[in-house]
FIBA-664445 format. One record per residue: residue number from 1; x, y, z of N, C-alpha, C in turn; residue in one letter; chain. Coordinates in Angstrom, 2 decimals, decimal comma, m for minus. Example, Ala and Ser with C-alpha at 12.3 -4.5 7.8 and 13.67 -1.06 7.14 Angstrom:
   num      n_xx      n_yy      n_zz     ca_xx     ca_yy     ca_zz      c_xx      c_yy      c_zz   residu   chaine
     1     13,19     m5,69      7,80     12,30     m4,50      7,80     13,20     m3,30      7,80        A        A
     2     12,85     m2,25      7,08     13,67     m1,06      7,14     12,90      0,03      7,87        S        A
//
This chain:
   num      n_xx      n_yy      n_zz     ca_xx     ca_yy     ca_zz      c_xx      c_yy      c_zz   residu   chaine
     1     20,35    m41,69     21,78     18,69    m42,87     21,55     18,03    m42,90     22,68        M        A
     2     16,83    m43,09     22,47     15,83    m43,47     23,48     16,21    m45,10     24,37        P        A
     3     15,89    m44,99     25,94     16,26    m46,08     26,59     14,90    m47,36     26,13        Y        A
     4     14,96    m48,25     25,65     14,00    m49,39     24,69     13,69    m50,15     25,73        L        A
     5     12,82    m50,22     26,28     12,36    m51,76     27,14     10,75    m51,89     26,91        G        A
     6     10,80    m52,88     27,93      9,78    m53,69     27,89      8,99    m53,68     29,40        A        A
     7      7,36    m54,07     29,52      6,84    m54,43     30,98      6,98    m55,79     31,08        H        A
     8      7,80    m56,48     32,00      8,01    m57,28     32,50      7,57    m57,78     33,73        L        A
     9      7,92    m59,31     33,66      6,63    m60,29     34,96      7,72    m60,08     36,04        S        A
    10      7,17    m60,37     36,93      7,62    m60,58     38,71      7,95    m62,00     39,08        I        A
    11      7,32    m62,94     38,16      7,14    m64,24     38,48      8,10    m64,76     39,15        A        A
    12      8,16    m65,52     40,08      9,56    m65,76     40,64     10,35    m64,86     41,64        G        A
    13      9,83    m63,74     41,75     10,30    m62,61     42,59     10,96    m60,95     41,61        G        A
    14     10,52    m60,42     42,73     10,32    m59,03     41,78     11,96    m58,68     40,94        V        A
    15     13,12    m59,34     41,48     14,59    m59,45     40,43     14,23    m60,35     39,00        H        A
    16     13,58    m60,51     39,09     13,65    m61,68     38,06     12,73    m60,55     36,54        K        A
    17     12,39    m59,36     36,53     11,91    m58,82     35,97     13,25    m57,60     35,41        A        A
    18     14,41    m58,08     35,85     15,68    m57,02     35,53     16,32    m58,46     34,82        I        A
    19     16,28    m59,68     35,24     17,00    m60,64     34,53     16,32    m60,44     33,27        E        A
    20     15,28    m60,68     33,08     14,50    m60,57     31,92     14,98    m59,38     31,04        A        A
    21     14,93    m58,15     31,50     15,42    m57,11     30,56     16,71    m57,42     30,32        A        A
    22     17,73    m57,74     31,18     19,41    m58,05     30,62     19,07    m58,54     29,49        V        A
    23     18,12    m60,09     29,62     18,36    m60,84     28,13     17,67    m60,25     27,13        A        A
    24     16,94    m59,10     26,88     16,53    m58,60     26,15     17,06    m57,73     25,72        L        A
    25     18,15    m57,25     26,12     19,22    m56,36     26,03     18,19    m54,91     26,33        G        A
    26     17,01    m54,41     27,44     16,97    m53,26     27,33     17,84    m52,21     28,15        C        A
    27     17,38    m51,34     27,86     18,12    m50,28     28,49     16,77    m49,56     29,81        Q        A
    28     15,92    m50,09     29,89     14,96    m49,80     30,79     14,15    m50,52     30,96        T        A
    29     12,56    m50,41     32,26     12,02    m51,82     32,00     10,89    m51,24     33,03        L        A
    30      9,66    m51,32     32,59      8,33    m51,66     33,81      7,87    m52,69     34,16        Q        A
    31      7,45    m52,79     35,47      6,89    m53,82     35,91      5,62    m53,65     37,17        L        A
    32      5,07    m54,70     37,54      4,49    m54,74     38,73      5,29    m55,04     40,21        F        A
    33      4,61    m54,38     40,83      5,35    m54,57     42,52      4,65    m55,60     42,84        T        A
    34      3,44    m56,32     42,86      2,99    m57,19     43,47      1,83    m57,21     42,24        K        A
    35      0,99    m58,61     42,55     m0,26    m59,18     42,40     m0,94    m57,82     41,87        S        A
    36     m1,47    m58,21     40,49     m2,28    m56,77     39,96     m3,92    m57,27     40,12        T        A
    37     m4,46    m58,43     40,60     m5,68    m58,95     41,00     m6,50    m58,76     42,29        N        A
    38     m5,10    m58,33     43,39     m5,12    m58,90     44,63     m5,35    m57,17     45,31        Q        A
    39     m6,06    m56,38     46,16     m5,62    m55,58     46,95     m4,56    m55,85     47,81        W        A
    40     m4,17    m56,89     48,56     m3,55    m56,94     49,38     m2,57    m57,52     48,79        R        A
    41     m1,00    m56,91     49,33      0,52    m57,30     48,83      1,20    m57,79     50,08        A        A
    42      1,68    m59,11     50,16      2,87    m59,28     51,03      3,90    m58,23     51,12        R        A
    43      4,13    m57,56     52,32      5,17    m57,13     51,90      6,55    m57,27     51,67        P        A
    44      7,28    m56,18     50,88      8,16    m56,99     50,19      9,42    m56,91     51,94        L        A
    45     10,44    m58,29     51,71     11,22    m58,33     52,58     12,45    m57,56     52,71        S        A
    46     13,73    m57,04     53,34     14,57    m56,55     53,25     15,99    m57,28     51,99        P        A
    47     15,47    m58,55     52,09     16,59    m59,00     51,15     15,99    m58,92     50,28        A        A
    48     14,76    m58,79     49,72     13,90    m58,64     48,14     14,36    m57,59     47,93        E        A
    49     14,47    m56,65     48,43     14,45    m54,90     48,47     16,00    m55,38     47,91        I        A
    50     16,71    m55,50     48,74     18,64    m55,52     48,57     18,59    m56,05     47,47        A        A
    51     18,35    m57,25     47,42     18,26    m58,42     45,63     17,92    m57,42     44,46        Q        A
    52     17,29    m57,03     44,58     16,60    m56,09     43,37     17,50    m54,85     43,29        F        A
    53     17,39    m54,31     44,25     18,68    m52,59     44,32     19,89    m53,61     43,61        R        A
    54     20,82    m54,70     43,85     21,90    m54,73     43,69     21,79    m54,74     41,86        Q        A
    55     20,69    m55,74     41,68     20,34    m56,47     40,26     19,62    m55,06     39,51        A        A
    56     18,99    m54,03     39,88     19,07    m52,76     39,09     20,45    m52,39     38,60        L        A
    57     21,66    m51,85     39,93     22,81    m51,05     39,60     23,34    m51,87     38,53        E        A
    58     23,54    m54,01     39,10     24,50    m54,18     37,57     23,90    m53,98     36,63        Q        A
    59     22,41    m53,91     36,70     21,84    m54,13     35,05     22,05    m52,49     34,43        A        A
    60     22,50    m51,43     34,61     22,50    m50,01     34,48     21,40    m49,51     33,59        G        A
    61     20,16    m49,72     33,85     19,01    m49,89     33,30     18,42    m47,82     33,84        L        A
    62     17,99    m47,57     33,24     17,37    m45,49     33,07     16,42    m45,84     33,83        H        A
    63     16,20    m44,90     34,04     14,50    m44,81     34,49     13,52    m45,91     34,87        H        A
    64     13,87    m46,82     35,87     12,95    m48,02     36,27     11,82    m47,49     36,79        P        A
    65     10,89    m48,16     35,93      9,42    m47,92     35,91      8,89    m48,67     36,83        T        A
    66      7,67    m48,55     38,06      6,67    m49,64     38,15      5,22    m48,68     37,20        A        A
    67      4,30    m49,96     37,29      2,75    m49,46     36,95      2,14    m49,96     38,20        H        A
    68      0,31    m49,15     38,59     m0,02    m49,45     39,67     m0,73    m50,75     39,26        D        A
    69     m1,81    m51,15     39,88     m2,78    m51,97     40,36     m4,15    m51,82     39,40        S        A
    70     m4,36    m52,27     38,26     m5,79    m51,62     37,88     m6,90    m51,60     38,58        Y        A
    71     m6,96    m52,03     39,80     m8,21    m52,16     41,14     m7,99    m51,03     41,44        L        A
    72     m7,54    m49,79     41,74     m7,01    m48,72     41,96     m7,92    m47,98     41,11        I        A
    73     m9,09    m46,90     41,67     m9,79    m46,06     41,13    m10,14    m45,25     41,88        N        A
    74     m9,40    m44,10     41,49     m9,55    m43,01     42,73    m10,94    m42,02     41,95        L        A
    75    m11,06    m42,22     41,38    m12,55    m41,51     40,07    m13,47    m42,02     40,50        A        A
    76    m13,52    m43,21     41,25    m14,97    m43,42     41,46    m15,71    m42,79     42,71        T        A
    77    m16,98    m42,80     42,49    m17,88    m42,11     43,46    m18,26    m42,63     44,62        P        A
    78    m17,80    m43,87     44,83    m18,04    m44,79     45,97    m16,85    m44,64     46,67        E        A
    79    m17,45    m44,05     48,35    m16,01    m43,65     49,65    m15,71    m45,19     49,78        P        A
    80    m16,13    m46,12     50,10    m15,48    m47,11     49,79    m14,68    m47,61     49,20        D        A
    81    m14,86    m47,55     48,42    m13,45    m48,10     47,18    m12,52    m46,93     47,12        L        A
    82    m13,35    m45,76     47,33    m12,45    m44,39     46,76    m10,97    m44,29     48,15        F        A
    83    m11,52    m44,85     49,36    m10,63    m44,87     50,20     m9,64    m46,42     50,06        A        A
    84    m10,19    m47,08     49,68     m9,31    m48,24     49,03     m8,50    m48,16     48,27        R        A
    85     m9,10    m47,31     47,61     m8,02    m47,29     46,18     m6,93    m46,66     46,59        S        A
    86     m7,00    m45,54     47,76     m5,85    m44,37     47,83     m4,98    m45,17     49,00        V        A
    87     m5,72    m45,65     49,38     m4,66    m47,10     50,78     m3,89    m47,35     50,04        D        A
    88     m4,29    m48,10     48,94     m3,68    m49,20     47,91     m2,37    m48,14     47,08        A        A
    89     m3,28    m46,83     46,40     m1,72    m46,44     45,63     m0,65    m46,06     46,58        L        A
    90     m0,73    m45,74     47,94      0,17    m45,69     48,99      0,89    m46,33     49,07        I        A
    91      0,93    m48,07     49,22      1,25    m49,01     49,38      2,01    m49,00     47,97        V        A
    92      1,50    m49,11     46,85      2,24    m49,27     45,76      3,51    m48,07     45,50        E        A
    93      3,34    m47,02     45,75      4,04    m45,63     46,19      5,22    m46,35     46,95        M        A
    94      5,22    m46,71     48,23      6,09    m47,04     49,57      6,57    m48,32     48,59        E        A
    95      6,55    m49,44     47,96      6,67    m50,72     47,27      8,01    m49,46     46,01        R        A
    96      7,38    m49,28     45,55      8,22    m48,51     44,23      9,55    m47,34     45,01        A        A
    97      9,67    m46,61     46,15     10,05    m46,49     46,47     10,91    m46,97     47,16        E        A
    98     10,88    m47,97     47,88     11,49    m49,08     48,44     12,39    m49,55     47,59        A        A
    99     12,31    m50,01     46,29     12,78    m50,35     45,46     13,51    m49,87     44,50        L        A
   100     13,68    m48,11     44,60     14,73    m47,67     44,10     14,14    m47,13     42,57        G        A
   101     12,96    m47,88     42,66     12,08    m47,03     41,02     11,89    m45,52     40,97        L        A
   102     11,77    m45,39     39,97     11,94    m43,53     39,43     10,50    m43,49     39,76        E        A
   103      9,80    m43,70     38,88      8,37    m43,49     38,32      7,08    m44,57     38,73        Y        A
   104      6,13    m44,36     38,76      4,93    m45,42     38,93      4,13    m44,54     38,19        L        A
   105      3,50    m45,26     37,20      2,13    m44,44     36,09      1,04    m45,49     36,55        V        A
   106      0,07    m44,42     36,62     m1,06    m44,83     36,98     m2,02    m44,21     35,95        L        A
   107     m3,31    m44,79     36,04     m5,01    m44,23     35,00     m5,41    m43,86     35,69        H        A
   108     m6,14    m42,32     35,76     m6,98    m41,54     36,23     m7,92    m42,29     36,98        P        A
   109     m8,87    m43,46     36,28    m10,15    m44,39     36,70    m10,92    m43,83     36,46        G        A
   110    m11,91    m44,25     36,63    m13,29    m43,98     36,03    m14,33    m43,66     36,90        A        A
   111    m14,82    m42,70     36,16    m16,15    m41,84     37,14    m17,39    m42,75     37,75        H        A
   112    m17,87    m43,94     36,17    m18,76    m44,95     36,61    m20,37    m44,21     36,54        T        A
   113    m20,16    m43,26     35,55    m21,76    m42,48     35,50    m21,56    m41,25     36,29        G        A
   114    m21,06    m40,63     37,16    m21,22    m39,91     38,31    m20,58    m38,56     37,44        S        A
   115    m19,66    m38,50     36,12    m19,63    m37,20     35,59    m18,31    m36,55     35,39        G        A
   116    m17,50    m36,49     34,49    m15,91    m36,40     34,33    m15,46    m35,41     35,40        E        A
   117    m16,14    m34,35     35,41    m16,25    m32,99     36,13    m15,61    m33,52     37,95        A        A
   118    m16,91    m34,34     38,60    m16,61    m34,90     39,55    m15,53    m35,67     39,67        E        A
   119    m15,86    m36,77     38,65    m14,33    m37,85     38,78    m13,17    m37,29     38,21        G        A
   120    m12,49    m35,94     37,67    m11,50    m35,58     37,96    m11,66    m34,84     39,65        I        A
   121    m12,20    m34,44     39,82    m12,07    m33,37     41,03    m11,56    m34,59     42,00        A        A
   122    m12,13    m35,81     41,66    m11,93    m36,84     43,38    m10,56    m37,64     42,94        R        A
   123    m10,03    m37,94     41,30     m8,56    m38,40     41,45     m7,62    m37,13     42,16        V        A
   124     m8,09    m35,72     41,68     m7,30    m34,82     42,63     m7,02    m34,70     43,88        A        A
   125     m8,11    m35,26     44,51     m8,39    m35,26     45,52     m7,60    m36,93     46,14        E        A
   126     m7,73    m37,95     45,64     m6,86    m39,09     45,71     m5,23    m38,46     45,96        G        A
   127     m5,06    m38,05     44,89     m3,75    m38,17     44,18     m2,85    m36,65     45,79        L        A
   128     m3,80    m36,13     46,37     m3,42    m34,61     47,03     m3,12    m35,83     48,34        N        A
   129     m4,24    m37,02     48,52     m4,00    m37,51     49,64     m3,00    m38,36     49,60        R        A
   130     m3,06    m39,06     48,58     m1,36    m40,20     48,68     m0,31    m39,51     48,69        A        A
   131      0,07    m38,46     48,50      1,17    m37,83     48,05      1,81    m37,10     49,53        L        A
   132      0,55    m36,57     50,10      0,55    m36,08     51,34      1,04    m37,13     52,48        R        A
   133      0,89    m38,39     52,32      1,15    m39,42     52,89      2,50    m40,47     53,08        S        A
   134      3,40    m39,60     51,71      4,81    m40,17     51,66      5,41    m39,10     51,12        C        A
   135      6,07    m38,09     52,30      6,50    m37,03     51,96      8,04    m37,30     51,77        P        A
   136      8,74    m36,62     51,19     10,17    m36,76     50,76     10,57    m38,07     50,10        G        A
   137      9,60    m38,53     49,08     10,03    m39,51     48,28     10,75    m38,81     47,01        F        A
   138     11,73    m39,93     46,58     12,13    m39,33     45,18     11,25    m39,70     44,07        H        A
   139     10,59    m40,53     44,26      9,38    m41,15     42,94      8,45    m40,28     42,56        L        A
   140      8,56    m40,57     41,27      7,48    m39,46     40,55      6,59    m40,40     40,48        Q        A
   141      4,65    m39,46     40,11      3,66    m40,22     39,74      3,74    m39,84     38,56        L        A
   142      3,47    m40,74     37,69      3,12    m40,17     36,53      1,70    m40,47     35,48        L        A
   143      1,05    m39,31     35,05     m0,70    m40,10     34,95     m0,46    m40,30     33,69        L        A
   144     m1,46    m41,52     32,86     m0,84    m42,23     31,64     m2,27    m41,44     30,96        E        A
   145     m1,89    m40,92     29,96     m3,59    m40,70     29,10     m4,32    m42,39     28,88        N        A
   146     m5,46    m42,55     28,31     m6,17    m43,57     28,53     m6,85    m43,68     26,94        T        A
   147     m7,49    m44,72     26,70     m8,38    m44,90     25,37     m9,38    m44,63     25,71        A        A
   148     m9,86    m43,91     27,18    m11,67    m43,83     27,29    m12,63    m44,71     26,85        G        A
   149    m12,21    m45,56     27,15    m12,84    m46,97     27,27    m13,89    m46,91     28,77        Q        A
   150    m15,61    m47,40     28,61    m16,72    m46,71     29,41    m16,22    m45,53     30,08        G        A
   151    m16,42    m45,17     31,28    m16,00    m43,84     31,65    m14,42    m43,75     32,27        S        A
   152    m13,71    m43,94     31,50    m12,46    m43,84     31,93    m11,98    m42,39     31,44        N        A
   153    m11,60    m41,72     32,64    m10,90    m40,09     32,39     m9,44    m40,75     32,09        L        A
   154     m9,06    m39,30     31,73     m7,49    m39,38     30,71     m7,51    m39,68     29,63        G        A
   155     m8,53    m39,49     28,21     m8,60    m39,68     27,55     m8,86    m38,15     26,33        Y        A
   156     m8,58    m37,40     27,32     m8,13    m35,89     26,56     m7,05    m35,60     27,52        R        A
   157     m6,05    m34,68     26,66     m5,20    m34,18     27,44     m5,37    m32,88     28,50        F        A
   158     m6,76    m32,45     28,12     m7,05    m31,41     29,03     m7,53    m32,06     30,74        E        A
   159     m8,36    m33,38     30,30     m8,47    m34,33     31,71     m6,98    m33,98     32,79        H        A
   160     m6,17    m34,51     31,89     m4,80    m34,69     32,81     m4,18    m33,11     33,48        L        A
   161     m4,50    m32,43     32,38     m3,83    m30,98     33,02     m4,89    m30,50     34,27        R        A
   162     m6,08    m30,57     34,18     m7,20    m30,47     34,86     m6,67    m30,77     36,32        E        A
   163     m6,55    m32,37     36,14     m5,96    m33,24     37,64     m4,67    m32,89     38,11        I        A
   164     m3,95    m32,21     37,17     m2,73    m31,83     37,61     m2,73    m30,70     38,42        R        A
   165     m3,30    m29,55     37,71     m3,87    m28,27     38,11     m4,22    m28,23     39,60        Q        A
   166     m4,96    m29,46     40,02     m5,52    m28,91     41,11     m4,57    m29,49     42,45        R        A
   167     m3,42    m30,08     41,97     m2,76    m30,87     43,11     m1,83    m29,96     43,94        L        A
   168     m1,69    m30,15     45,47     m0,91    m29,32     46,08      0,24    m29,51     46,09        H        A
   169      0,89    m30,39     45,17      2,25    m30,77     44,83      2,75    m31,04     43,16        Q        A
   170      2,07    m30,27     42,41      2,15    m30,70     41,31      3,41    m30,92     40,45        P        A
   171      4,73    m30,68     40,97      5,93    m31,13     40,55      6,07    m32,78     40,97        E        A
   172      5,36    m33,19     41,67      5,86    m34,65     42,08      4,86    m35,53     41,31        R        A
   173      4,51    m34,80     40,18      3,61    m35,35     39,13      3,66    m35,37     37,62        V        A
   174      4,08    m36,12     37,10      3,83    m35,84     35,35      3,19    m36,82     34,57        A        A
   175      3,80    m37,16     33,37      2,70    m37,48     32,59      3,67    m38,81     32,11        F        A
   176      2,86    m39,94     31,45      3,31    m40,71     30,72      2,32    m40,61     29,44        C        A
   177      2,56    m40,85     28,17      2,11    m40,85     26,66      1,71    m42,57     26,01        L        A
   178      0,99    m43,12     26,25      0,78    m44,21     25,49      0,12    m43,90     24,11        D        A
   179      0,81    m44,63     22,89      0,57    m44,49     21,53     m0,72    m45,19     21,08        T        A
   180     m1,08    m46,55     21,73     m2,13    m46,69     21,01     m3,97    m46,09     21,80        C        A
   181     m3,77    m45,73     23,24     m4,55    m45,17     23,90     m4,85    m43,83     23,14        H        A
   182     m3,52    m43,10     22,89     m4,20    m41,90     22,58     m4,99    m41,78     20,99        A        A
   183     m4,37    m43,07     20,10     m4,36    m43,25     18,48     m6,37    m43,52     19,29        F        A
   184     m6,43    m44,65     20,22     m7,94    m45,36     20,60     m8,57    m43,76     20,54        A        A
   185     m8,28    m42,56     21,20     m9,20    m41,69     21,65     m9,21    m40,86     20,66        A        A
   186     m8,33    m40,90     19,54     m8,84    m39,51     18,21     m7,44    m39,23     18,22        G        A
   187     m6,29    m39,11     18,63     m5,24    m38,44     18,35     m4,16    m39,40     17,34        Y        A
   188     m5,06    m38,46     16,32     m4,02    m39,29     14,61     m2,51    m39,32     15,10        D        A
   189     m1,90    m40,38     14,83     m0,12    m40,39     14,54     m0,20    m40,97     13,17        L        A
   190     m0,42    m41,71     12,58     m0,15    m42,14     11,72      0,98    m42,04     10,60        R        A
   191      0,59    m40,38     10,07      1,73    m40,16      9,17      2,55    m38,46     10,18        T        A
   192      3,39    m38,33      9,37      4,89    m37,53     10,13      3,82    m35,98     10,77        P        A
   193      2,91    m35,55      9,60      2,28    m34,18      9,88      1,15    m34,49     11,20        S        A
   194      0,83    m35,77     11,08     m0,73    m36,08     12,18      0,30    m36,06     13,65        A        A
   195      1,21    m37,06     13,87      2,15    m37,46     14,87      2,73    m35,88     15,18        L        A
   196      3,26    m34,71     14,67      3,64    m33,27     14,94      2,11    m32,52     15,58        T        A
   197      1,53    m33,24     14,88     m0,16    m32,29     15,33     m0,38    m32,74     16,50        Q        A
   198      0,02    m33,99     17,10     m0,84    m34,43     18,34      0,00    m33,45     19,11        T        A
   199      1,61    m34,09     18,85      2,77    m33,69     19,97      2,52    m32,34     20,13        L        A
   200      2,39    m31,59     19,59      2,28    m29,95     19,63      0,93    m29,80     20,46        S        A
   201      0,01    m30,50     20,33     m1,35    m30,86     21,15     m0,89    m31,26     22,31        E        A
   202     m0,18    m32,14     22,69      0,61    m32,17     24,06      0,86    m31,07     24,59        F        A
   203      2,39    m30,86     23,95      2,52    m30,01     24,48      2,43    m28,89     24,78        D        A
   204      1,37    m28,19     24,45      0,46    m27,24     24,32      0,01    m26,83     25,51        E        A
   205     m0,78    m28,58     25,52     m2,13    m28,55     26,86     m1,25    m28,76     28,24        I        A
   206     m0,25    m29,50     28,56      0,61    m30,06     29,24      2,01    m29,83     29,25        L        A
   207      2,62    m29,90     28,24      3,86    m29,38     27,89      5,11    m30,85     27,83        G        A
   208      6,00    m30,69     26,94      6,43    m31,42     26,67      7,36    m32,15     27,70        L        A
   209      7,88    m31,02     28,38      9,11    m31,04     29,70      8,35    m31,50     31,16        S        A
   210      7,07    m32,35     31,13      6,48    m32,78     31,61      6,16    m34,54     31,46        H        A
   211      6,32    m34,80     30,14      5,98    m35,68     28,86      7,38    m36,64     29,28        L        A
   212      7,36    m37,82     30,61      8,98    m38,68     30,91      8,94    m40,27     30,71        K        A
   213      7,66    m40,36     30,12      7,92    m42,24     29,98      6,60    m42,31     28,50        V        A
   214      7,37    m43,25     27,40      6,68    m43,34     26,47      5,89    m45,01     27,05        F        A
   215      4,64    m45,51     26,55      4,40    m46,68     26,35      4,09    m47,00     24,60        H        A
   216      4,71    m47,52     24,01      5,19    m47,81     22,89      4,24    m48,94     22,36        L        A
   217      2,93    m48,51     21,60      2,26    m49,80     21,82      1,20    m49,41     19,98        N        A
   218      0,88    m50,45     19,24      0,34    m49,94     18,04     m1,16    m50,63     18,71        D        A
   219     m1,90    m50,10     17,91     m3,53    m50,05     17,97     m4,49    m51,39     17,77        S        A
   220     m4,83    m52,72     17,70     m5,79    m53,35     17,11     m7,29    m52,43     16,20        V        A
   221     m7,11    m51,36     17,14     m8,69    m51,57     16,90     m8,17    m49,31     16,19        K        A
   222     m9,28    m48,94     15,49     m9,24    m47,63     14,77     m9,00    m46,54     15,14        P        A
   223     m8,86    m45,44     14,83     m8,63    m44,13     15,20    m10,26    m43,77     15,66        L        A
   224     m9,95    m43,23     17,25    m11,54    m42,95     17,67    m12,36    m44,02     17,66        G        A
   225    m11,52    m45,22     18,36    m12,93    m45,93     18,55    m13,22    m46,27     20,62        S        A
   226    m12,01    m46,06     20,74    m12,18    m45,48     21,88    m12,21    m47,06     22,69        R        A
   227    m11,36    m47,82     22,11    m11,42    m49,39     22,64    m10,10    m49,19     22,50        V        A
   228     m9,34    m50,17     23,93     m8,27    m50,41     24,95     m7,47    m51,51     24,02        D        A
   229     m6,98    m51,99     22,84     m6,09    m53,29     22,25     m5,00    m52,91     21,67        R        A
   230     m4,02    m53,63     22,21     m2,96    m53,26     21,99     m2,39    m54,27     21,64        H        A
   231     m1,69    m53,43     19,96     m0,82    m54,58     19,18      0,25    m54,52     18,76        A        A
   232      1,10    m55,58     18,41      2,43    m55,40     18,08      3,09    m54,50     17,61        A        A
   233      3,99    m53,69     17,49      4,58    m52,34     16,68      4,45    m52,88     15,25        I        A
   234      3,91    m51,66     14,44      3,31    m51,46     12,97      2,88    m52,41     12,61        G        A
   235      1,95    m53,30     13,11      1,01    m54,37     12,90     m0,45    m54,59     13,51        Q        A
   236     m0,46    m53,01     13,71     m1,77    m52,59     13,83     m2,45    m51,16     13,26        G        A
   237     m3,38    m50,50     13,62     m3,90    m49,53     12,67     m2,90    m48,03     12,81        Q        A
   238     m2,10    m48,02     13,59     m1,01    m46,98     13,70      0,30    m47,26     12,67        I        A
   239      0,47    m48,24     12,26      1,23    m48,66     11,59      2,88    m48,36     11,98        G        A
   240      3,94    m48,23     11,41      5,18    m48,32     11,55      5,79    m46,66     11,52        P        A
   241      5,08    m46,31     11,30      6,25    m44,46     10,75      5,64    m43,69     12,36        T        A
   242      4,88    m44,07     12,72      4,90    m43,22     14,13      5,67    m43,47     15,07        A        A
   243      6,26    m45,14     15,51      7,27    m45,58     16,01      8,57    m44,92     16,01        F        A
   244      8,91    m45,15     14,18     10,11    m44,94     14,09     10,28    m43,45     14,23        R        A
   245      9,27    m42,79     14,21      9,85    m41,07     14,22     10,19    m40,70     15,87        L        A
   246      8,93    m41,67     16,36      9,48    m41,39     17,86     10,61    m41,03     18,89        L        A
   247     11,50    m42,75     18,10     12,56    m42,97     18,68     13,35    m42,63     17,78        V        A
   248     13,42    m41,86     16,90     14,34    m40,76     16,33     14,50    m39,46     16,16        Q        A
   249     13,41    m39,16     17,18     13,26    m37,96     17,46     14,11    m37,31     18,84        D        A
   250     15,06    m36,11     18,47     15,80    m35,92     19,64     15,27    m35,60     20,84        P        A
   251     14,35    m35,08     20,93     13,75    m34,36     21,74     13,52    m35,40     23,14        R        A
   252     13,15    m36,36     22,22     13,17    m38,00     23,54     14,28    m38,56     22,99        F        A
   253     15,53    m37,98     23,07     16,71    m39,17     23,06     17,11    m40,01     24,59        A        A
   254     16,27    m39,37     25,65     16,54    m39,74     26,78     15,33    m40,22     27,51        E        A
   255     14,33    m40,44     26,64     13,70    m40,97     27,39     13,07    m42,25     27,73        H        A
   256     12,15    m42,91     28,08     11,82    m44,32     28,27     10,77    m44,98     27,09        P        A
   257     10,96    m45,56     26,58      9,96    m45,58     25,53     10,19    m47,51     25,53        M        A
   258      8,83    m47,81     26,63      8,42    m49,36     27,07      7,09    m49,57     26,27        I        A
   259      7,79    m51,29     25,39      6,78    m51,61     25,03      5,41    m52,23     25,90        I        A
   260      4,47    m52,57     25,74      3,44    m53,17     26,74      2,40    m53,99     25,48        E        A
   261      3,22    m54,50     24,46      2,75    m55,45     23,19      2,49    m56,67     23,40        T        A
   262      1,34    m57,39     22,41      1,25    m58,84     23,06      2,62    m59,63     23,44        P        A
   263      2,66    m60,44     24,09      4,12    m61,45     24,31      4,39    m62,30     23,41        K        A
   264      2,82    m63,62     22,84      3,37    m64,47     21,71      2,45    m63,53     20,64        E        A
   265      2,89    m64,15     19,14      1,75    m63,98     18,41      1,02    m65,34     18,25        D        A
   266      0,48    m65,81     17,18     m0,73    m66,78     16,93      0,09    m68,09     17,08        E        A
   267      1,24    m67,83     17,24      2,41    m69,55     16,64      2,58    m69,54     17,88        T        A
   268      2,60    m68,47     18,83      3,09    m68,94     20,43      4,78    m68,50     20,37        G        A
   269      5,14    m67,61     19,13      6,58    m66,94     18,96      6,50    m65,89     20,37        R        A
   270      7,36    m65,80     21,05      7,73    m64,38     21,71      8,24    m63,11     20,46        P        A
   271      7,09    m62,54     21,23      7,43    m60,95     20,09      8,09    m59,48     21,32        M        A
   272      8,40    m60,16     22,45      8,80    m59,25     22,65     10,13    m58,98     22,48        D        A
   273     10,92    m59,90     21,68     12,52    m59,55     20,97     12,32    m59,20     19,72        P        A
   274     10,61    m59,64     19,20     10,80    m58,86     17,66     10,48    m57,62     17,47        V        A
   275      9,65    m56,92     18,65      9,27    m55,98     18,68     10,31    m54,59     19,28        N        A
   276     11,14    m54,95     19,86     12,82    m54,48     20,43     13,37    m54,18     18,82        L        A
   277     13,27    m55,28     18,32     14,21    m55,85     17,49     14,15    m54,50     16,50        A        A
   278     12,58    m54,26     16,28     12,03    m53,33     15,18     12,56    m52,11     15,36        L        A
   279     12,38    m51,74     16,69     12,69    m50,71     17,23     14,02    m49,92     17,37        L        A
   280     14,73    m51,05     17,63     16,16    m50,66     17,06     16,59    m50,52     15,64        R        A
   281     16,04    m51,48     15,11     16,22    m51,00     13,65     16,04    m49,91     13,02        S        A
   282     14,84    m49,13     13,74     14,32    m47,77     13,60     15,89    m46,85     13,19        F        A
   283     16,63    m47,13     14,56     17,75    m46,38     14,71     18,73    m46,37     13,99        L        A
   284     18,69    m47,50     13,42     20,46    m47,91     12,72     19,77    m47,87     11,27        R        A
   285     18,14    m47,82     10,73     17,78    m47,27      9,35     16,49    m46,55      9,09        N        A
   286     16,41    m45,56      8,86     15,65    m44,77      8,89     14,34    m45,34      8,79        P        A
   287     14,59    m46,05      7,60     13,18    m46,45      6,65     13,29    m47,81      6,61        S        A
   288     13,88    m48,39      7,79     13,59    m50,14      8,38     12,29    m50,43      8,06        A        A
   289     11,79    m51,40      7,09     10,31    m51,93      7,12      9,69    m52,38      8,48        P        A
   290      8,40    m52,64      8,11      7,95    m53,40      9,01      7,93    m54,69      9,39        R        A
   291      8,07    m55,45     10,53      7,94    m57,18     10,62      6,46    m57,60     10,03        H        A
   292      6,91    m58,36      9,48      5,88    m59,88      9,49      6,20    m61,00     10,21        R        A
//
């Protein structure tokens, strides 16, 4: 079975995300290692690192993953922001490596009008600089596909392929597939045949062997909307079929599948337990209905 988990808060300390994962019965997790709305980060103390690593080992979580700050934009044509983004990515890599995390997920960035070709070249340049500054790291970077909102790159699988092809150390970079982003970008997932076609296209362009993590999110907006709005599993435009088929797919039996769905419904009910329970029900019962 795949390793099911959620993106969890580090409020109160990075180890709090592990406590939350254990309480939810997760087999994996994703977290930010710092505040996402600030460039600077207070360094992790040796005690914090030791506490986190001990908690991680005791929890037995598989493929623990970090997500980088949304302030980082490697595709920007602005020299100062580009340099700041590279420096910030290096810090994110150092923090994730220190905590013993396996993956760091990042979005390619937005070209802000300079064009996709130039943006892709800058992303690759930024990644090459960051990787060169972090030799010997066990951490692997994962480029995430995007919805293509605004001038964001990565809404086509070809963008991710071209970025990786430009890297000096491509083996240190693989991919994360977000279902909401793919659907909003125009990759249909709603039926068995549509999901098969999208995964075949991913395999042909990027290679399923390079797919390391899934972000399981339904979509508020329709197919091809290019708008990134996550919905609860089975309650959006994608519907439950794709998620049932993904968790049952033997090719992904050891992949982390991480939800980034809304934390509460309109009544304030916590939704991580509900979404995870639905995914687990698909493993127990192939025809489990969508929740309400």
